[in-house]
N, C-alpha and C positions, 0 to 999 in steps of 0.2 A: 480616484475610483476612475476603472474604464469604463467607459461607457458600454452599458451590455443590451442586448437585441437579440431577436429567436427567427432564426429560420425554418419556422411553425413546420413546413411536412417537415425537414431535419428532425424537430424536434418529436412528432408523434411516433415516427421508426422509431428511435432512441426510446419512448416512454413506452410505446409498445412490448419493445423488449429489456425493460428496464433490469430484470433481473437476468441481466450475463451472467454475474457471477457470485460464488458467495465466500462473502470474504471472511476471514477466520485468523487472526493474530494470537499468537504466542509470545511468549519473555523469556529469555536466555539471562543465566543471572549466577555466576562464578561455576559455572558448567553445568548448571541443572535449569532445567525446560519445564515451563506450566503453559498450559495452554489456554488466553483469557476469556469468559462466559463474557460477549458481548453483549447482554443484555444486560451485566453489569455499566453501571458508568464510575462507580468507583468503590474502591475495595484495595486491602492489603495482598502482597505475592511474596510467597517465603519469610513473611515476616519482617520483611525488612525496605519493599519497597513500595508506594504508594501511588496506583494507576488512576487517572481520572478522564474518559474521552468525552467529546462533546462533537456533533455530527454537523456539518457545511455540508450544501447542496445548492449551485446557481446557473446561470445559462451566461457564455461568453463567446459573442461572434460563432452562433452559427456549434457552439460544444455546452455539455452536458457535465459538472462536474459534482462528483461526489467525494467527498472525504470523512477525516476527520481527523481532532485536534485533541496528540494524548498530552497530559500532560505526567510526569516524574519525579517521585522524590525520595531521596535516599534519609528512609527513617534510622539509620544505623551509624555505630559511630567507627563503622570500617566503610572506609574507601567500596565501591560497587562498578564490577565489570557489564554494564549490561547490553544485549544483543536484541531491540524487537523484531519479531519475525511477522513479518504479512506474506499471507497466501490467500491466491486466488484461486479457486475453483469452477469450471463453468456449468452453470445449470442447465444447457442443454449446449446442443454442439453447434455455435454458432459461427467462431473462429476457428479459419480454417489454416490459420496457421499463427504461431506467435514468437519471438523473439527477442534478443537485448539490442538496444541501440545502442554503441561505443560512445556516436558524437554527441547525443542528446542525455546517455545517462539514462536509458527508460526501458521498459519493457513496453513492447508494442502487438497488438493483436488486431488479426485483418477479420472484419466483420464484414457482412454485405451490407449493409447501411454506411460504413465508413472505415476507423480507424478507433481502438482505444487502446489510450496510453496510460500507464501504471506505473507511479511513482512514490516518492515522499523523501523526507530530509531530517535529519536530527542533530541540533549546534549548529547546522547551518553546511551539513553534510549530507551527502547525497548515499543513495544505496551505494553499501559497501560489497555483498553479496548476494547473489543469484543462480536462479535455477529456472528453465522451463521446462518440464516436458509430459509424458502421458499419465494420466490418469493413472495406467497399468503397473503406475514404478514407483506407486504410495506404497510404503508397507503400512503395517499394520495400526500404525499410531496414527497416520492418518496425515504424515508430516514429510519432508521433504532434505530433514538432515541425514547426513553422511557418516559425523562421527559427533552426537552432540556433547561430550564430554565437552572435544575440543572445541564447541561451535561453529562448527562448517559445514554448511550445505553441501549437498551432490553437486558437481557445476558441470550444466548442462546448458548452452546457447539459444537455443529454441528446439522446436517441434510441432507438430501438427497430429489435428486430429486429438476432441478429447482430452485437451489440453489445462494443467496444471501451472501456474507461476509461483515464486516466491520467491524474496529476498531481507534482506535484514538491513536493518538501521541500527549504528553499533555507537557507543558512547561510557564515559567511564566518568561516575559520579562519585565525586568527594562525600563524606560524613556529612549527611541531611543537605547535600547538593541537591538544586531541583533544575530541571530541564524540561523541554517541550519536543514535538516531533506531530510533524503531516504526515499523513499520505493521503492520496488522492486519483482517480482516475478518471480519465476524460475521454468521452466520447468527443467524437469529430466528423464531420462530413469530410475533412480532405487530411493529410499533411499539416499544410503551414497554418492552418487555424487553430490546430490542435497540438502542436511544437509551441505556435504562438506561448499559450494559454499556461504549458506548462513553463516556461521562460516567465513569467508573470506569479506565478505561483511560487519558484524557487525563489525569485526577488522580491517576493513580498506586499505584491504590485496587485492582489487582486482579493476584493477585502469580501469577509462570508459575516452572515448574520448566525451564531452557533448555535443549535439545539441543546440545548443539555437536557 
């Protein structure tokens, strides 16, 4: 396990603005989309996939890390194509710019205190689709799908002011098969620390105590 330590001034600033985003999660299964109630820790989706969520939080080299581990199980005797839809909405206009970073395969927000990196993985695979846009572009259903039936996001790599972002983690579950996904955001005082923490998360080199 990596040694954890805290830059107190940085952490205080981040804690003062801890509610950067409202996290919303949905599930696309075989052409149909449903929002997941984040207050629910365990339930069935469309009578075929069981969802369980565990929260984690930690500090790593002047970073604050918040995330969820999501367990998915196909309860059906038919294979299921699934897309975990993850959306972040700003609760106040802190970020001036947000964009997708192809080199690191993550979403990056620039805020006054530093940076926020958003990422995730499923079956050891990262972000499949992404979009970064203005809240003005959200439709009445409050999501950023361009074509729900096909499970296709509107593609936009960059936005400024009143930003909303979304990405998908995608998998194919055989009958009664199980998998898990992790999603996280990293609040960092500089790029080096944030990217380092992100790489360790991708490689499962940070340990967390999960809140059930």
